C-alpha positions, 0 to 999 in steps of 0.5 A, spaced: 191 363 402 187 357 405 183 353 401 176 352 401 173 345 403 166 347 405 160 348 401 153 351 402 146 347 400 142 352 396 135 353 396 134 348 390 138 343 394 144 343 390 152 343 393 158 346 389 164 342 390 170 346 392 175 347 386 180 345 391 177 338 392 175 337 385 182 338 383 185 334 388 181 328 386 181 330 379 173 330 378 170 332 372 164 335 370 158 330 368 162 325 373 156 321 377 156 320 384 153 316 389 151 318 396 152 313 401 149 314 408 153 312 414 149 314 420 148 321 421 153 322 415 153 321 408 159 319 404 160 322 397 163 317 392 164 317 385 161 312 381 167 308 377 166 307 369 166 299 367 173 300 364 175 302 371 173 296 374 176 291 369 181 287 372 180 289 379 179 282 381 185 279 377 188 273 382 183 273 387 182 266 390 175 264 389 175 258 394 171 258 400 166 262 397 159 260 397 156 257 390 149 256 387 148 249 390 147 252 397 142 257 396 135 256 397 
């Protein structure tokens, strides 16, 4: 059986994410998403929780980045 991966915009401008997509990405009810315009397309991106971002830049080298002294 082929898994459904499409959705239809309702008269109330709502879209239900197909079960196969939700399960593949482990998305849960109440999860927040951002819509990111990309030309004629839109990307649906889950908004991460703050805890998910902790340590994401560990080990990053900050040299060569702009600092407050060169702003005007």
